[in-house]
C-alpha positions as MATLAB code, in Angstrom:
seq = 'XXXXXXXXXXXXXXXXXXXXXXXXXXXXXXXXXXXXXXXXXXXXXXXXXXXXXXXXXXXXXXXXXXXXXXXXXXXXXXXXXXXXXXXXXXXXXXXXXXXXXXXXXXXXXXXXXXXXXXXXXXXXXXXXXXXXXXXXXXXXXXXXXXXXXXXXXXXXXXXXXXXXXXXXXXXXXXXXXXXXXXXXXXXXXXXXXXXXXXXXXXXXXXXXXXXXXXXXXXXXXXXXXXXXXXXXXXXXXXXXXXXXXXXXXXXXXXXXXXXXXXXXXXXXXXXXXXXXXXXXXXXXXXXXXXXXXXXXXXXXXXXXXXXXXXXXX';
ca = [
       9.902   -6.393  -64.780;
      12.909   -8.684  -65.231;
      16.114   -6.644  -65.094;
      18.688   -9.379  -64.421;
      21.282  -10.633  -66.890;
      19.996  -12.892  -69.661;
      20.459  -16.647  -69.464;
      19.516  -19.606  -71.650;
      16.687  -20.336  -69.210;
      15.142  -16.939  -69.981;
      14.723  -17.940  -73.616;
      13.527  -21.453  -72.784;
      10.860  -20.588  -70.239;
       8.445  -18.769  -72.542;
       7.345  -18.160  -76.072;
       8.606  -14.686  -76.993;
       5.394  -12.758  -77.594;
       5.611   -9.981  -80.190;
       2.538   -7.864  -79.377;
       0.978   -4.939  -81.202;
       0.981   -1.517  -79.526;
      -2.300    0.061  -78.411;
      -2.847    3.721  -79.239;
      -5.453    6.383  -78.629;
      -7.229    8.209  -81.441;
      -4.511   10.907  -81.417;
      -1.793    8.186  -81.770;
      -0.578    8.637  -78.190;
       0.143    5.494  -76.204;
      -2.926    3.835  -74.689;
      -1.396    2.665  -71.424;
      -4.553    0.947  -70.145;
      -5.068   -1.148  -73.295;
      -1.403   -2.146  -73.448;
      -1.580   -3.159  -69.794;
      -4.699   -5.234  -70.515;
      -2.895   -7.144  -73.272;
       0.155   -7.704  -71.055;
      -2.064   -9.052  -68.268;
      -3.849  -11.346  -70.738;
      -0.522  -12.775  -71.881;
       0.762  -13.137  -68.330;
      -2.445  -14.916  -67.272;
      -1.749  -17.415  -70.072;
       1.769  -18.086  -68.793;
       3.782  -15.836  -71.124;
       6.728  -14.081  -69.494;
       8.615  -12.558  -72.439;
       7.294   -9.692  -74.571;
       9.278   -8.270  -77.462;
       8.058   -4.941  -78.842;
       9.256   -4.779  -82.442;
       7.616   -5.055  -85.847;
       4.106   -5.912  -84.654;
       4.259   -2.907  -82.338;
       5.244   -0.744  -85.324;
       8.321    0.507  -83.468;
       9.842    1.164  -86.900;
       7.711    4.326  -87.042;
       8.226    5.415  -83.422;
      10.170    8.657  -83.072;
      13.201    9.069  -80.831;
      11.497   11.813  -78.790;
       8.648    9.449  -77.833;
      10.823    6.381  -77.334;
      11.797    6.754  -73.676;
       8.278    7.561  -72.432;
       6.681    4.659  -74.319;
       9.295    2.057  -73.385;
       9.199    3.148  -69.752;
       5.404    2.774  -69.735;
       5.677   -0.788  -71.058;
       8.259   -1.689  -68.435;
       6.077   -0.293  -65.671;
       3.083   -2.285  -66.925;
       4.909   -5.609  -66.811;
       4.703   -8.077  -63.954;
       7.648   -8.592  -61.626;
       9.078  -11.558  -63.545;
       8.064  -10.513  -67.071;
      10.884   -9.731  -69.493;
      10.245   -6.734  -71.774;
      12.463   -6.435  -74.848;
      12.338   -3.056  -76.627;
      13.497   -2.634  -80.221;
      15.659    0.090  -81.699;
      16.451    1.324  -85.198;
      16.432    0.209  -87.898;
      18.534    3.162  -89.106;
      22.001    3.384  -87.562;
      21.687    6.948  -86.294;
      18.254    6.336  -84.776;
      19.457    3.099  -83.147;
      22.486    4.849  -81.652;
      20.290    7.594  -80.177;
      17.859    5.029  -78.767;
      20.728    2.926  -77.364;
      21.944    6.005  -75.503;
      18.441    6.474  -74.047;
      18.241    2.809  -72.998;
      21.538    3.055  -71.079;
      19.591    4.825  -68.330;
      16.795    2.231  -68.268;
      16.734   -1.273  -66.736;
      16.051   -3.385  -69.849;
      18.734   -6.114  -70.042;
      18.765   -6.106  -73.855;
      17.126   -4.595  -76.926;
      16.570   -5.925  -80.418;
      18.089   -4.107  -83.393;
      15.457   -3.973  -86.132;
      16.656   -5.074  -89.589;
      17.529   -2.446  -92.182;
      17.093   -3.476  -95.809;
      18.362   -0.321  -97.553;
      20.849    1.293  -97.525;
      22.931   -1.450  -95.948;
      25.538   -4.137  -96.628;
      26.229   -7.278  -94.553;
      29.615   -5.980  -93.448;
      28.108   -2.600  -92.612;
      25.357   -4.248  -90.575;
      27.940   -6.165  -88.533;
      29.897   -2.963  -87.845;
      26.706   -1.103  -86.955;
      25.420   -3.747  -84.537;
      28.791   -3.854  -82.790;
      28.836   -0.067  -82.349;
      25.195   -0.001  -81.193;
      25.941   -2.628  -78.536;
      29.005   -0.663  -77.459;
      26.936    2.519  -77.121;
      24.259    0.621  -75.184;
      26.790   -1.054  -72.920;
      24.847   -4.334  -73.096;
      24.472   -7.107  -75.671;
      21.672   -6.774  -78.204;
      19.471   -9.155  -80.173;
      20.104   -9.194  -83.929;
      17.054   -9.706  -86.152;
      17.933  -11.646  -89.298;
      15.179  -11.502  -91.942;
      17.123  -12.301  -95.115;
      20.081  -14.383  -96.287;
      22.086  -11.290  -97.223;
      21.605   -9.448  -93.923;
      24.544  -10.853  -91.938;
      27.269  -13.258  -92.974;
      27.168  -16.336  -90.703;
      30.777  -15.827  -89.669;
      30.102  -12.210  -88.694;
      27.035  -13.262  -86.700;
      29.113  -15.816  -84.812;
      31.826  -13.255  -84.096;
      29.281  -10.781  -82.698;
      28.003  -13.482  -80.328;
      31.480  -14.621  -79.266;
      32.555  -11.038  -78.593;
      29.502  -10.355  -76.414;
      27.916   -7.750  -78.697;
      24.947  -10.014  -79.521;
      23.157  -12.162  -76.937;
      20.851  -13.892  -79.433;
      19.609  -13.898  -83.006;
      15.948  -13.714  -83.934;
      15.844  -15.785  -87.110;
      13.008  -14.683  -89.376;
      13.906  -15.813  -92.898;
      10.742  -17.223  -94.494;
      11.105  -20.542  -96.334;
       8.520  -22.564  -98.222;
      10.034  -25.606  -96.494;
      11.479  -24.467  -93.121;
      13.255  -27.795  -92.648;
      15.365  -27.072  -95.745;
      17.427  -24.027  -94.845;
      21.081  -23.872  -95.865;
      21.562  -20.384  -94.431;
      20.269  -21.410  -90.999;
      22.567  -24.446  -91.141;
      25.463  -22.105  -91.929;
      24.543  -19.858  -88.996;
      24.605  -22.893  -86.723;
      28.161  -23.617  -87.866;
      29.113  -20.366  -86.116;
      26.571  -20.033  -83.292;
      25.076  -22.384  -80.727;
      21.378  -23.189  -81.282;
      20.608  -21.845  -77.794;
      21.587  -18.424  -79.163;
      19.052  -18.511  -82.011;
      15.303  -17.988  -81.636;
      12.858  -19.002  -84.365;
      11.296  -15.706  -85.375;
       8.286  -16.426  -87.610;
       5.565  -17.713  -85.318;
       4.038  -21.151  -84.891;
       4.210  -22.307  -88.520;
       7.976  -23.025  -88.816;
       8.522  -23.648  -85.101;
       8.402  -27.485  -85.286;
      11.113  -27.611  -87.954;
      13.210  -24.930  -86.292;
      13.132  -26.391  -82.789;
      13.083  -30.119  -83.509;
      15.368  -30.338  -86.563;
      17.696  -27.399  -85.903;
      17.459  -27.302  -82.099;
      16.671  -23.579  -81.764;
      16.005  -22.458  -78.220;
      12.474  -21.011  -78.530;
      10.204  -19.140  -80.929;
       8.561  -15.752  -81.248;
       4.861  -15.345  -81.940;
       2.276  -12.707  -82.711;
      -0.710  -15.053  -82.510;
       0.305  -15.911  -78.948;
      -1.477  -12.627  -78.154;
      -4.717  -14.449  -78.970;
      -3.847  -17.922  -77.635;
      -1.060  -17.803  -75.009;
      -1.822  -21.201  -73.429;
      -1.848  -23.044  -76.752;
       1.359  -21.366  -77.883;
       3.099  -22.180  -74.606;
       1.878  -25.793  -74.832;
       3.376  -25.942  -78.330;
       6.722  -24.776  -76.954;
       6.550  -27.459  -74.250;
       5.849  -30.178  -76.832;
       8.701  -28.976  -79.030;
      11.159  -28.933  -76.144;
      10.116  -32.519  -75.399;
      10.712  -33.478  -79.043;
       7.069  -34.566  -79.442;
       6.512  -33.630  -83.088;
       3.095  -35.291  -83.334;
       1.763  -33.319  -80.369;
       3.428  -30.154  -81.654;
       1.748  -30.408  -85.052;
      -1.599  -30.972  -83.337;
      -1.106  -27.829  -81.220;
       0.117  -25.831  -84.214;
      -3.029  -26.503  -86.278;
      -5.413  -24.049  -84.503;
      -3.054  -21.164  -85.296;
      -2.969  -21.705  -89.048;
      -6.264  -19.993  -90.075;
      -5.194  -16.714  -88.447;
      -1.626  -17.128  -89.687;
      -2.972  -17.643  -93.219;
      -4.870  -14.354  -92.931;
      -1.762  -12.613  -91.614;
       0.215  -13.892  -94.601;
      -2.537  -12.817  -96.992;
      -3.255   -9.325  -95.693;
      -0.204   -8.206  -93.633;
       1.195   -9.911  -90.537;
       1.470   -6.651  -88.576;
      -1.857   -5.064  -89.541;
      -3.846   -8.284  -89.248;
      -2.561   -9.019  -85.746;
      -3.272   -5.454  -84.595;
      -6.840   -5.806  -85.833;
      -7.223   -9.362  -84.501;
      -6.404   -8.438  -80.893;
      -9.138   -5.799  -80.968;
     -11.735   -7.951  -82.713;
     -11.050  -10.909  -80.414;
     -12.155   -8.719  -77.508;
      -8.818   -8.827  -75.680;
      -7.929   -5.123  -75.778;
      -8.742   -2.209  -78.072;
      -5.558   -1.541  -80.007;
      -6.956    1.629  -81.592;
      -5.317    3.119  -84.701;
      -1.857    2.190  -85.922;
       0.958    4.684  -85.809;
       1.561    6.056  -89.338;
       2.816    5.009  -91.835;
       0.560    1.965  -91.238;
      -3.201    1.605  -90.842;
      -5.546   -1.034  -89.451;
      -7.223   -3.534  -91.780;
     -10.247   -1.614  -93.050;
     -11.879   -3.938  -95.608;
     -15.134   -5.210  -94.074;
     -14.874   -8.742  -95.480;
     -11.277   -9.086  -94.323;
     -12.239   -7.841  -90.849;
     -15.023  -10.428  -90.641;
     -12.582  -13.184  -91.567;
     -10.037  -11.928  -89.036;
     -12.615  -11.658  -86.262;
     -13.916  -15.161  -86.929;
     -10.446  -16.712  -86.927;
      -9.312  -14.759  -83.865;
     -12.399  -15.573  -81.800;
     -12.233  -19.271  -82.685;
      -8.558  -19.347  -81.703;
      -9.239  -17.484  -78.469;
     -12.102  -19.830  -77.588;
      -9.831  -22.857  -78.036;
      -7.228  -21.215  -75.842;
      -9.721  -20.319  -73.129;
     -11.121  -23.849  -73.199;
      -7.624  -25.129  -72.499;
      -7.459  -22.851  -69.468;
     -10.967  -23.718  -68.305;
     -12.314  -20.240  -69.034;
     -14.962  -18.935  -71.388;
     -13.912  -16.391  -74.014;
     -15.629  -13.002  -73.848;
];
């Protein structure tokens, strides 16, 4: 596992995969299934895995945190970067930051708290969490009122924040006044597009963001990495062509739940059995929805495997 200090090249070299977390029937960690998914991503060229919302870390207790994060780190390849997430509550994040001090992860992402919180309070909290951790953290911005752009810039300049995962959903991603305001205070190589393949062309080509996160990369790592390559080259036509295969599954994620749909899709695509979801979430259970998810996931996986010269299982 990568343990060295974070550089711009670390963000540029890979799509940041945001995988689900595999569990056994009793909700304990399924180490073998998680390892299988990590190996699948690594075989497709992915070298950065961020365990956050899709992994349902929101509902992971502090007492289980160290064991589960250590298991993920041990499962990773030598040059794979594992990013754990902490929080979202301040007290929980502070406890988890203290645990991470004794572990080799070079950063962690602070999950966004919607209530009870204020923008100024969030900025204070992130600064104190980073201080407790002793390393810079990644801030996850999911709404316009989460962090003031000036505060975000100050956190980066002061070394408390190494990057921002930008996940504010827009109908037209190319029209984003808040993102423009953030970029008045932070370099684009400090901001990662955080909503998958759909807004990535606008975010990387128009705004110059350094990379993008993805859940569907867990189904199609080669295609997602090829999309990143096209975006870095400024080839919008090629990027839109590579983006298209992801949209059916992304549409289902938007319709039924991004987290739950991805968890179910990885299982139904035959990549690894994710098992049940840690409460308070559950897998997609509706039979018709599962059929739609399986169809979309298997088609996407087949296109990815064809790109790599392999046949999907």
